[in-house]
C-alpha positions as CSV (number, residue, x, y, z in Angstrom):
1,X,-79.0,87.3,66.8
2,X,-82.7,87.4,65.8
3,X,-82.0,90.4,63.9
4,X,-79.0,89.0,62.2
5,X,-81.6,86.1,61.0
6,X,-84.5,88.4,59.6
7,X,-81.2,90.7,57.9
8,X,-80.1,87.6,56.3
9,X,-83.5,86.3,55.1
10,X,-84.1,89.8,53.6
11,X,-80.4,89.8,52.3
12,X,-79.7,87.8,48.6
13,X,-76.0,87.9,50.0
14,X,-73.6,88.9,52.9
15,X,-71.5,90.8,50.6
16,X,-72.0,93.2,48.1
17,X,-69.9,94.4,45.0
18,X,-69.8,98.3,44.3
19,X,-69.5,97.4,40.6
20,X,-69.7,94.1,38.8
21,X,-69.2,95.9,34.7
22,X,-66.1,98.2,33.7
23,X,-65.1,100.5,30.8
24,X,-62.1,100.6,32.0
25,X,-59.8,99.0,34.3
26,X,-60.6,100.1,38.0
27,X,-60.0,98.7,41.6
28,X,-63.5,97.8,43.1
29,X,-64.5,97.6,46.3
30,X,-66.6,95.1,48.7
31,X,-69.3,95.7,51.0
32,X,-70.0,93.0,53.7
33,X,-72.3,92.6,55.6
34,X,-72.1,93.6,59.8
35,X,-72.1,89.8,60.9
36,X,-69.4,88.9,58.6
37,X,-65.6,89.1,60.6
38,X,-63.3,90.0,58.3
39,X,-60.2,89.0,59.6
40,X,-61.8,85.3,60.0
41,X,-63.3,85.2,56.4
42,X,-61.3,84.8,52.8
43,X,-61.1,86.1,49.6
44,X,-59.7,86.0,46.4
45,X,-59.3,87.5,42.6
46,X,-58.0,85.3,40.0
47,X,-56.8,82.8,42.0
48,X,-54.8,85.0,44.6
49,X,-55.3,85.3,48.2
50,X,-56.4,89.3,49.2
51,X,-56.0,90.9,52.7
52,X,-58.1,93.2,54.3
53,X,-56.0,96.6,53.9
54,X,-57.5,99.2,57.3
55,X,-60.2,97.1,57.2
56,X,-61.6,96.9,53.7
57,X,-61.3,94.8,50.7
58,X,-60.9,95.6,47.2
59,X,-59.1,94.3,43.7
60,X,-57.7,95.9,40.8
61,X,-59.7,94.6,37.4
62,X,-57.5,94.1,34.1
63,X,-59.0,91.7,32.3
64,X,-61.4,91.0,30.3
65,X,-63.5,88.5,32.9
66,X,-62.2,87.9,36.1
67,X,-63.8,86.1,38.4
68,X,-63.4,87.1,42.8
69,X,-64.2,84.0,45.7
70,X,-64.9,84.0,48.7
71,X,-65.4,82.1,51.9
72,X,-67.8,84.4,54.8
73,X,-67.5,83.6,58.3
74,X,-69.0,84.5,61.7
75,X,-67.3,86.2,64.8
76,X,-67.6,82.1,65.3
77,X,-65.8,80.9,62.6
78,X,-69.0,79.5,60.9
79,X,-69.3,79.7,57.1
80,X,-71.8,82.0,56.5
81,X,-71.6,81.7,52.8
82,X,-68.9,80.5,50.3
83,X,-69.7,81.3,46.5
84,X,-68.4,83.6,43.9
85,X,-68.5,86.7,41.4
86,X,-67.7,87.3,37.7
87,X,-66.9,91.2,36.7
88,X,-67.3,92.0,33.0
89,X,-64.1,94.6,32.0
90,X,-65.0,96.1,27.9
91,X,-62.8,98.5,27.2
92,X,-62.5,97.7,23.2
93,X,-64.8,99.1,20.4
94,X,-66.0,97.0,18.7
95,X,-63.9,95.6,15.3
96,X,-65.7,95.6,11.8
97,X,-63.8,93.8,8.8
98,X,-65.6,93.9,5.0
99,X,-64.2,91.9,2.5
100,X,-64.9,91.1,-1.1
101,X,-63.5,87.5,-2.4
102,X,-61.8,87.1,1.2
103,X,-59.9,90.3,0.7
104,X,-59.9,92.6,3.3
105,X,-61.3,96.5,1.8
106,X,-60.1,99.7,4.2
107,X,-61.1,102.2,2.5
108,X,-61.5,102.0,-0.6
109,X,-63.9,99.1,-3.1
110,X,-62.9,99.4,-6.8
111,X,-65.7,98.1,-8.5
112,X,-66.1,96.7,-12.5
113,X,-69.7,94.8,-12.0
114,X,-72.1,93.9,-9.6
115,X,-70.1,92.4,-6.7
116,X,-70.8,90.3,-3.2
117,X,-70.2,92.3,0.1
118,X,-69.0,90.7,3.0
119,X,-69.0,92.3,6.5
120,X,-68.1,91.2,10.1
121,X,-68.8,92.7,13.1
122,X,-67.1,91.8,16.6
123,X,-67.1,92.8,20.4
124,X,-68.0,90.9,23.0
125,X,-71.0,92.9,24.1
126,X,-72.4,93.7,20.5
127,X,-75.1,95.4,20.9
128,X,-75.8,96.2,17.4
129,X,-74.6,97.4,13.6
130,X,-76.1,98.7,10.8
131,X,-74.8,99.6,7.1
132,X,-75.9,102.5,4.7
133,X,-75.1,102.7,1.0
134,X,-75.6,106.1,0.0
135,X,-77.5,107.1,3.1
136,X,-79.8,104.4,2.2
137,X,-79.9,101.6,5.8
138,X,-79.6,97.9,4.5
139,X,-82.0,95.0,4.9
140,X,-78.8,92.2,5.2
141,X,-76.3,94.4,7.2
142,X,-73.8,91.1,6.8
143,X,-73.9,90.3,3.3
144,X,-75.0,92.1,0.2
145,X,-74.4,93.2,-3.4
146,X,-73.1,97.0,-4.4
147,X,-73.7,98.4,-8.2
148,X,-70.6,100.6,-9.3
149,X,-72.9,103.1,-9.4
150,X,-72.9,103.4,-5.1
151,X,-70.2,106.7,-4.1
152,X,-70.2,105.5,-0.4
153,X,-70.6,102.4,1.8
154,X,-71.2,103.3,5.8
155,X,-71.0,100.6,8.8
156,X,-72.2,101.6,12.1
157,X,-71.8,99.1,15.4
158,X,-72.3,99.5,18.9
159,X,-71.8,97.3,22.3
160,X,-73.8,97.7,25.2
161,X,-71.6,99.8,26.9
162,X,-72.0,102.5,24.8
163,X,-68.7,101.7,22.6
164,X,-69.2,103.1,18.8
165,X,-67.6,102.5,15.7
166,X,-68.0,103.9,12.1
167,X,-66.4,103.0,9.0
168,X,-66.4,104.6,5.7
169,X,-65.6,103.0,2.7
170,X,-65.5,104.6,-1.0
171,X,-66.8,102.8,-3.7
172,X,-65.1,103.3,-7.1
173,X,-65.5,102.5,-10.7
174,X,-63.4,101.0,-13.0
175,X,-62.8,100.5,-16.5
176,X,-61.2,97.4,-18.1
177,X,-58.4,97.7,-20.4
178,X,-59.2,96.0,-23.7
179,X,-55.8,93.3,-24.1
180,X,-54.2,91.5,-27.4
181,X,-51.2,89.5,-27.2
182,X,-49.4,87.9,-30.2
183,X,-49.5,84.5,-29.1
184,X,-52.8,82.1,-29.0
185,X,-53.7,80.9,-25.8
186,X,-51.9,77.8,-23.9
187,X,-49.2,78.5,-26.5
188,X,-45.9,76.7,-26.8
189,X,-43.0,78.9,-28.1
190,X,-39.3,79.2,-28.8
191,X,-39.5,82.8,-29.7
192,X,-38.4,85.1,-26.1
193,X,-40.5,88.0,-27.2
194,X,-44.5,88.3,-25.6
195,X,-46.2,91.8,-27.2
196,X,-49.2,93.4,-25.0
197,X,-51.1,95.6,-26.9
198,X,-53.8,97.3,-25.0
199,X,-55.2,99.6,-28.4
200,X,-55.1,102.7,-26.1
201,X,-53.0,104.5,-23.3
202,X,-53.7,103.0,-19.8
203,X,-55.2,105.7,-17.4
204,X,-55.7,103.8,-14.0
205,X,-52.4,101.9,-12.4
206,X,-53.1,98.4,-14.0
207,X,-50.5,95.9,-12.9
208,X,-49.4,93.3,-14.6
209,X,-48.2,90.1,-13.0
210,X,-45.9,87.4,-14.1
211,X,-45.6,84.1,-12.7
212,X,-43.5,81.3,-14.2
213,X,-44.0,77.9,-12.3
214,X,-46.3,78.9,-10.5
215,X,-43.7,81.2,-9.2
216,X,-44.5,85.4,-8.8
217,X,-41.7,86.2,-10.8
218,X,-41.7,90.0,-12.1
219,X,-44.1,92.6,-12.0
220,X,-45.3,95.6,-14.8
221,X,-47.0,98.6,-14.1
222,X,-49.2,99.2,-16.9
223,X,-50.1,103.1,-16.5
224,X,-49.9,105.6,-19.2
225,X,-48.9,102.8,-21.7
226,X,-50.3,101.8,-25.1
227,X,-48.3,98.1,-25.6
228,X,-45.5,96.4,-23.8
229,X,-42.8,94.1,-25.0
230,X,-41.3,91.6,-22.5
231,X,-38.3,89.1,-22.7
232,X,-39.1,85.3,-22.2
233,X,-35.4,84.1,-20.5
234,X,-35.8,80.9,-19.1
235,X,-37.5,77.6,-19.4
236,X,-40.9,77.4,-17.7
237,X,-44.3,78.5,-18.0
238,X,-45.4,81.7,-17.9
239,X,-49.0,82.9,-16.7
240,X,-50.2,87.0,-17.1
241,X,-52.3,88.2,-15.3
242,X,-54.0,92.1,-15.1
243,X,-54.7,93.1,-11.3
244,X,-54.9,96.9,-10.1
245,X,-52.9,97.0,-7.1
246,X,-54.8,98.6,-4.4
247,X,-57.4,96.2,-4.8
248,X,-56.0,92.9,-5.6
249,X,-59.3,90.8,-5.3
250,X,-60.0,91.9,-9.1
251,X,-58.2,89.8,-11.6
252,X,-59.0,91.1,-14.9
253,X,-59.8,88.8,-17.9
254,X,-57.0,89.0,-21.2
255,X,-58.5,87.9,-24.6
256,X,-61.5,86.1,-22.7
257,X,-59.6,84.3,-20.6
258,X,-59.0,84.7,-16.9
259,X,-55.0,84.6,-17.5
260,X,-53.3,83.7,-20.2
261,X,-50.6,80.6,-20.6
262,X,-47.3,80.5,-22.6
263,X,-45.2,77.7,-22.6
264,X,-41.7,79.1,-23.6
265,X,-37.9,76.9,-23.9
266,X,-34.5,78.7,-24.1
267,X,-33.1,74.8,-23.6
268,X,-31.8,73.0,-26.3
269,X,-33.2,69.1,-26.7
270,X,-31.1,66.8,-25.1
271,X,-31.0,63.0,-25.1
272,X,-28.0,61.4,-23.8
273,X,-27.4,57.0,-23.3
274,X,-24.0,57.1,-20.6
275,X,-22.1,54.7,-21.7
276,X,-23.2,55.0,-24.8
277,X,-20.2,52.2,-26.3
278,X,-19.0,49.5,-24.7
279,X,-18.0,46.0,-23.7
280,X,-18.0,43.9,-20.7
281,X,-18.3,40.3,-19.1
282,X,-21.1,42.1,-16.6
283,X,-24.9,43.4,-16.5
284,X,-24.4,47.0,-18.3
285,X,-26.9,49.7,-16.5
286,X,-27.2,52.3,-19.6
287,X,-29.3,55.2,-18.0
288,X,-31.2,57.4,-20.0
289,X,-31.7,61.5,-19.8
290,X,-33.2,63.8,-21.8
291,X,-35.7,66.8,-20.8
292,X,-38.0,65.4,-19.4
293,X,-40.4,68.5,-19.9
294,X,-42.7,69.4,-23.0
295,X,-41.9,65.8,-24.3
296,X,-45.3,64.5,-26.3
297,X,-43.7,61.5,-28.5
298,X,-40.4,59.1,-27.2
299,X,-40.1,55.5,-27.9
300,X,-37.2,53.6,-27.0
301,X,-36.0,50.2,-29.9
302,X,-33.6,47.5,-28.3
303,X,-32.1,44.5,-29.9
304,X,-31.6,41.2,-27.4
305,X,-29.5,39.4,-29.4
306,X,-32.5,37.6,-30.7
307,X,-35.2,40.1,-31.5
308,X,-36.2,43.8,-31.8
309,X,-38.4,44.9,-28.4
310,X,-39.7,48.4,-28.6
311,X,-41.1,50.1,-26.2
312,X,-42.0,53.5,-24.0
313,X,-38.6,55.0,-23.0
314,X,-37.2,54.1,-19.7
315,X,-34.6,55.9,-17.0
316,X,-32.1,53.0,-17.3
317,X,-31.7,50.2,-19.8
318,X,-30.7,46.7,-18.6
319,X,-28.3,44.7,-20.8
320,X,-27.7,40.9,-18.7
321,X,-24.8,38.9,-19.0
322,X,-25.8,35.2,-19.3
323,X,-22.9,33.5,-18.2
324,X,-21.1,31.1,-21.1
325,X,-23.2,33.7,-23.6
326,X,-21.5,36.6,-25.5
327,X,-23.9,38.6,-27.0
328,X,-24.1,42.1,-29.0
329,X,-26.6,44.5,-27.6
330,X,-28.4,47.5,-29.5
331,X,-30.5,50.3,-28.2
332,X,-32.1,53.4,-30.4
333,X,-33.5,56.1,-28.6
334,X,-36.2,59.2,-29.5
335,X,-37.5,62.1,-27.7
336,X,-39.7,64.6,-29.5
337,X,-41.3,68.0,-27.8
338,X,-43.9,69.9,-28.1
339,X,-42.1,72.5,-29.6
340,X,-41.1,70.2,-32.7
341,X,-37.7,69.3,-31.9
342,X,-36.4,66.2,-32.1
343,X,-33.4,64.0,-31.1
344,X,-32.3,60.4,-31.4
345,X,-29.4,58.9,-30.4
346,X,-27.8,54.6,-30.5
347,X,-25.5,53.2,-27.8
348,X,-24.1,49.6,-28.4
349,X,-22.8,47.2,-26.1
350,X,-20.8,43.8,-25.7
351,X,-22.1,41.7,-22.9
352,X,-19.2,39.1,-23.8
353,X,-19.2,35.9,-20.7
354,X,-17.8,33.8,-23.0
355,X,-14.9,32.3,-20.8
356,X,-11.8,32.0,-23.3
357,X,-10.7,28.6,-25.3
358,X,-7.9,27.0,-24.0
359,X,-5.9,23.8,-24.3
360,X,-2.4,21.9,-23.3
361,X,-1.7,19.8,-26.2
362,X,1.4,17.7,-26.7
363,X,3.5,16.4,-29.6
364,X,0.3,17.6,-31.3
365,X,-2.0,15.6,-28.8
366,X,-4.5,17.3,-26.9
367,X,-3.7,16.2,-23.0
368,X,-6.5,15.2,-21.5
369,X,-8.2,17.7,-18.4
370,X,-8.3,16.3,-14.8
371,X,-7.1,12.9,-16.2
372,X,-3.1,11.6,-15.6
373,X,-1.7,12.3,-19.2
374,X,2.0,9.8,-19.4
375,X,3.9,11.1,-22.0
376,X,7.4,10.2,-23.6
377,X,10.5,11.9,-22.6
378,X,11.3,13.7,-25.8
379,X,7.0,15.4,-26.0
380,X,6.6,19.2,-26.7
381,X,3.9,20.3,-24.7
382,X,2.4,23.4,-26.1
383,X,-0.7,25.5,-24.8
384,X,-3.3,26.8,-27.2
385,X,-5.6,29.7,-26.5
386,X,-8.0,32.4,-27.7
387,X,-6.8,35.6,-29.4
388,X,-6.4,38.2,-26.8
389,X,-6.2,35.7,-23.8
390,X,-3.5,36.7,-20.9
391,X,-2.5,33.4,-19.9
392,X,-1.0,32.4,-16.7
393,X,0.8,29.0,-15.3
394,X,1.5,27.7,-11.9
395,X,3.4,24.4,-12.0
396,X,4.2,21.6,-9.2
397,X,5.9,18.5,-9.4
398,X,4.1,16.8,-6.7
399,X,3.9,19.1,-3.6
400,X,6.6,21.2,-4.4
401,X,5.9,24.2,-6.5
402,X,7.9,25.3,-9.2
403,X,8.8,28.8,-10.3
404,X,10.9,30.7,-12.6
405,X,10.4,27.5,-15.2
406,X,8.6,26.7,-18.9
407,X,6.0,24.4,-19.0
408,X,8.4,22.5,-20.8
409,X,11.5,22.6,-17.9
410,X,9.1,21.7,-15.7
411,X,8.3,18.4,-17.3
412,X,11.8,18.1,-18.5
413,X,12.7,17.1,-14.6
414,X,10.4,14.7,-13.9
415,X,11.9,11.3,-12.8
416,X,10.0,8.0,-12.2
417,X,6.4,8.7,-10.3
418,X,6.3,12.4,-9.7
419,X,3.2,14.0,-11.1
420,X,3.4,17.4,-12.6
421,X,0.4,19.4,-11.5
422,X,-0.3,22.5,-14.6
423,X,-2.6,24.7,-13.6
424,X,-3.5,27.0,-15.8
425,X,-5.6,30.3,-16.1
426,X,-6.7,32.6,-19.4
427,X,-8.1,35.6,-19.4
428,X,-9.2,37.8,-22.4
429,X,-10.0,41.5,-22.7
430,X,-13.0,42.1,-20.9
431,X,-11.7,40.0,-17.9
432,X,-13.6,36.0,-18.7
433,X,-11.7,33.6,-16.8
434,X,-10.7,29.8,-18.1
435,X,-8.7,27.5,-15.7
436,X,-7.9,24.3,-16.6
437,X,-5.5,21.4,-14.4
438,X,-4.1,18.6,-15.8
439,X,-1.5,16.1,-14.4
440,X,1.8,14.5,-15.9
441,X,3.7,11.5,-15.3
442,X,6.9,10.4,-17.8
443,X,6.9,7.6,-19.9
444,X,4.6,4.8,-19.4
445,X,6.0,2.8,-15.6
446,X,5.1,-0.6,-14.8
447,X,2.8,0.2,-11.2
448,X,3.5,-2.6,-8.4
449,X,0.8,-0.9,-6.6
450,X,-2.9,-1.7,-8.2
451,X,-4.4,1.9,-6.9
452,X,-2.8,5.2,-6.9
453,X,-4.4,8.3,-4.7
454,X,-3.2,11.4,-5.4
455,X,-4.1,14.5,-3.8
456,X,-4.4,18.3,-4.9
457,X,-5.9,21.3,-3.2
458,X,-7.1,24.6,-5.3
459,X,-9.3,27.5,-5.4
460,X,-11.2,29.2,-7.7
461,X,-9.7,31.5,-10.2
462,X,-12.7,33.7,-10.7
463,X,-12.7,36.7,-7.9
464,X,-16.3,36.2,-7.3
465,X,-16.3,32.5,-6.2
466,X,-13.5,31.9,-2.9
467,X,-15.2,28.4,-2.9
468,X,-11.7,26.1,-2.2
469,X,-11.7,22.2,-3.5
470,X,-9.8,19.4,-2.3
471,X,-9.8,16.8,-5.0
472,X,-8.3,13.3,-4.3
473,X,-8.0,11.7,-7.8
474,X,-7.6,7.4,-8.6
475,X,-5.4,5.4,-10.5
476,X,-6.0,1.9,-10.9
477,X,-4.2,-0.6,-13.2
478,X,-6.1,-2.3,-15.5
479,X,-5.7,-5.7,-16.9
480,X,-3.4,-5.1,-19.9
481,X,-1.3,-3.2,-17.4
482,X,-2.7,0.4,-18.3
483,X,-3.8,3.0,-16.1
484,X,-7.0,3.9,-16.0
485,X,-8.7,6.7,-13.8
486,X,-11.2,5.0,-11.5
487,X,-12.5,8.2,-9.2
488,X,-12.5,11.4,-8.5
489,X,-13.7,13.0,-4.9
490,X,-13.9,16.2,-4.5
491,X,-15.1,18.1,-0.7
492,X,-15.7,21.9,-1.1
493,X,-14.8,24.6,1.5
494,X,-17.8,27.0,0.2
495,X,-16.0,30.5,1.9
496,X,-18.4,32.3,-1.0
497,X,-21.1,34.2,0.2
498,X,-25.0,34.6,-1.5
499,X,-25.1,37.2,-4.0
500,X,-28.3,39.9,-4.0
501,X,-28.9,42.9,-6.6
502,X,-31.6,45.4,-6.3
503,X,-32.5,46.8,-9.9
504,X,-35.0,48.8,-10.5
505,X,-37.7,48.0,-14.1
506,X,-39.2,51.4,-14.2
507,X,-40.0,54.0,-12.1
508,X,-42.2,52.3,-9.0
509,X,-40.7,48.8,-9.4
510,X,-38.0,47.2,-7.8
511,X,-36.6,43.6,-8.8
512,X,-34.9,42.1,-5.5
513,X,-32.8,39.2,-6.9
514,X,-30.9,36.4,-5.5
515,X,-28.0,35.3,-8.1
516,X,-27.7,31.9,-9.0
517,X,-24.4,30.1,-7.4
518,X,-23.6,26.7,-7.0
519,X,-25.2,23.7,-7.0
520,X,-23.6,22.8,-3.5
521,X,-23.8,26.0,-2.2
522,X,-28.0,26.5,-1.9
523,X,-28.6,29.7,-1.9
524,X,-31.6,31.1,-0.6
525,X,-33.3,34.0,0.4
526,X,-34.0,33.9,4.7
527,X,-35.8,37.1,4.8
528,X,-36.6,40.1,2.8
529,X,-38.5,43.0,4.1
530,X,-40.4,46.3,2.2
531,X,-40.9,49.3,5.0
532,X,-40.1,46.5,8.4
533,X,-42.4,44.2,6.7
534,X,-41.7,40.4,5.9
535,X,-42.9,39.6,2.7
536,X,-44.2,35.7,1.9
537,X,-41.0,34.0,0.6
538,X,-43.4,31.8,-1.5
539,X,-43.9,34.2,-3.8
540,X,-40.9,34.0,-4.8
541,X,-40.7,33.5,-9.0
542,X,-37.5,32.0,-10.9
543,X,-36.2,33.7,-13.8
544,X,-34.5,31.2,-16.8
545,X,-31.0,31.7,-15.4
546,X,-31.6,30.2,-11.9
547,X,-31.4,33.1,-10.0
548,X,-34.6,33.8,-7.6
549,X,-36.3,37.3,-7.7
550,X,-39.3,39.1,-6.3
551,X,-40.8,42.1,-7.5
552,X,-42.3,45.1,-5.0
553,X,-44.5,47.5,-6.7
554,X,-44.1,50.7,-4.6
555,X,-47.7,52.5,-4.5
556,X,-45.9,55.3,-2.1
557,X,-43.0,58.3,-2.3
558,X,-40.0,56.0,-1.1
559,X,-39.6,52.7,0.5
560,X,-36.9,50.7,2.2
561,X,-35.8,47.2,0.9
562,X,-33.6,44.9,3.0
563,X,-33.1,41.4,1.9
564,X,-30.7,38.3,3.8
565,X,-29.5,35.3,1.9
566,X,-27.6,32.2,3.3
567,X,-26.4,28.9,1.8
568,X,-25.8,25.6,2.9
569,X,-21.8,26.5,5.0
570,X,-23.5,29.3,7.2
571,X,-22.5,32.2,5.0
572,X,-24.8,35.3,5.1
573,X,-25.7,38.2,3.2
574,X,-27.1,41.5,3.7
575,X,-28.1,44.4,2.0
576,X,-30.3,47.3,2.6
577,X,-31.1,50.3,-0.2
578,X,-33.7,53.2,0.4
579,X,-35.6,54.1,-3.1
580,X,-37.6,57.3,-3.9
581,X,-40.5,57.0,-6.4
582,X,-42.8,59.4,-8.6
583,X,-46.6,58.4,-8.3
584,X,-47.9,60.3,-10.8
585,X,-46.4,57.9,-13.5
586,X,-49.3,55.4,-12.6
587,X,-51.7,57.7,-12.4
588,X,-52.7,57.9,-16.4
589,X,-52.7,54.6,-16.8
590,X,-54.8,54.3,-13.8
591,X,-56.8,56.9,-15.9
592,X,-57.3,55.5,-19.0
593,X,-58.2,51.8,-17.4
594,X,-61.1,53.4,-15.6
595,X,-62.1,55.4,-18.9
596,X,-62.1,52.0,-21.0
597,X,-64.1,50.4,-18.6
598,X,-67.7,52.9,-18.0
599,X,-67.4,53.4,-21.7
600,X,-67.9,49.0,-22.3
601,X,-70.7,49.9,-19.4
602,X,-72.0,52.0,-21.6
603,X,-71.8,50.8,-24.9
604,X,-73.2,47.2,-23.7
605,X,-76.2,49.0,-22.1
606,X,-76.6,50.6,-25.4
607,X,-76.8,47.3,-27.3
608,X,-79.1,46.1,-24.6
609,X,-81.4,48.4,-25.5
610,X,-81.1,47.9,-29.4
611,X,-82.0,44.7,-29.0
612,X,-83.9,44.2,-26.1
């Protein structure tokens, strides 16, 4: 026991490995102190347990860096050592990368002028690397400049295990051809022919790359050519670049420009306004379509029934329907592009919301609407209406509807104390409606009761208004025994839901509108959500037609708008829609405002110094 303690004090460990660094995958054997009980001890390599084989411990190393862990015990089970060892494997030669402008150079470096060179050498156990240019050792071995006159670059790298890598790169001087073209730089043309003149036959394998709208489209081999004719076949921005395929890191100049840009169009300039002529009684949305590319000048003139408005062209024109009014709208649009092409369009829209005129007369006298009219027996009843108006009548004597008879036939059937109810609906050619109700009795009668009440239930002839009205007409006899209307009681059963509309005002503004309904309906916004975030309803505004609205200006590429409205009767309307926007249309105004602000500050400072 004393001898064991003496040995363990001198030794750094109870365990030894025959090697802890390798240059290729191999077995590593473990040597243990004689005091170690191998069966009671535990061993692991990379987390997997190792068991003794024929009284020996060994494991196979196959990773760059691995861990051998152990717990050593004596014959009594006492732990003498609990530790681990690291084994390193390096069988890979150093890797060398040579780059110019982030482009990898493999075996040949093409030079036009002095060029910076970047060299990267990677290895886990890198020991040294040297760079030679024409056998001259470079002091800075990772980044330096190479002259076109050089012939060869040599890089030598080695690691601590003796692995060595040698990279040889040949240097070749390139003469760039002089090129003339038949267009000005950054030109706009309708000519599909594009000509390159190289002034002399190109000896190297140069390529002319053509990009259309940023996409590489064609590659022309210029070797052995003195000139090159190119046909442009589609509208776009054509970018030409001269390169050497063996050295893509080299971009050559064309007429003192790094690259040559030309704008070409083979499309006809167009401008459409849809619809171009229209007659309706609803708000009309005229959609504008034109070539958005290469446009330099546009304007739009609109006649709103009172005066002309001039503004920049927009995607959509709104001709508003105004209740009770008939407005003839006009619009003129103009577009001019960078190729000096011009086009103009006109549109005429009649928005007629004026109800047709209609009346009922007996023997030349206009009857009173919603009042009791007492006519003599031989009265001839006729109706008057506007031109191109379709008239429909419904008759009811007391509570019984009359069908398949004329108005005068219904009047002739009236008996004592009968009341003829006449409902008249007039519809013009654009769908405007007028409705009137008349109450008719035959001949004056002596009323025994001082008060007469007639009840009448009607629904609106307006297809957008589903409300039902119950009307009680009350008449009384005055001191001269004349029948006069005393009172009318109207009870409304509100069945019409609120109307919500989304109108796109321009590229990034959406107007959310609650259309004005009947006063008794009390339509109102309950909630407006933009991208699931509610807006403050106190920000709502009211237009001259009595419609409540909110303008949302978007600063993102898209948004979702949801609006909910209710009325006093509990009717509810919900409308949701997604919108997509262009973020670039507001960049120019923003930059212009910033420029004007800075210019004002500069002028102020100059004036302050002059007068100061």
